[in-house]
Every structure is written in C-alpha cells, then in structure tokens.
N, C-alpha and C positions, 0 to 999 in steps of 0.2 A: 451516345445515348443507348445504343443497342448493346454495347459491351457492358455498360453499367447494369442494365436490366438482366443480362445473362449472368453476371456475377451475383446479383441479388438473388436470382432464382437458384443458383448453385448453393449459395449460403443457406437459403431456406430449406432446400431439399436435404442438405447435409445435417442441419439442425433437427429436422424431423426424423431422419434416420437414426441419429444418436439418441433422441428421446425414445423412439420405438425400441431400439436395442436395450436401453437401460430398463425400460418397462418390462421387457421379456426376461432380462436377467434377474430383476427383483422378483418377478413372479416365480421363476424357477427356484430361486433361493428359498422363497417362502413355502413352496410346496414340496420341494425335493430335498430340503435339508433333513437331517436325521429325524424321521417321523414327522416332517413338516413342523418342526419345533418352533422355528421363527414365526411361521404363520399362526401357530397356536398362541404364541406369546402376544403377537399383535392383536389377535382377536380378544384375548383375555384383557389386555390393557385397554382396548377400545370399547369393551362391552359397557353397556349402560350401568349394569349392576355395580361394577368396580368403580366407575366414575361417581355414582351416587354414594357408595360406601366411603370413598376417599373424601368427597366433599363434606359429608357428615362428620368425619373424623377431624377435618381441618376446621370446621365451624365450632367444634367444642373447645 
C-alpha cells in the first residue's frame, strides 16, 4: 500500500513538473520570439473584434 502511494505521488509530481515546464516554455516563446510575434498573433486572433468580424462574415 505504501509503495503504491509513493508511486502515485511520484507520478503526480512528475506530471505537475512537466506541465509547469511546458507553461514556461510556451510563455517564453510567445514573449521572446522575434518581437513577440507569436504572442501578438495569438492576441490578434483571440481579440473580440476579430471574432465578431469573422462571425459577421460567416453569417452573410
């Protein structure tokens, strides 16, 4: 029982570490890419104005 809990805890910690690492890497790519280009594109695509514009175009 104890070994099972220890293994489960190790798996959970490893999963959290991988998620945290991926989060940091994605953040760095978005901010430090050439001029933060990736971040700017994500902001542009996610902006409400663009979404409204695209939905109006699709509705026509």
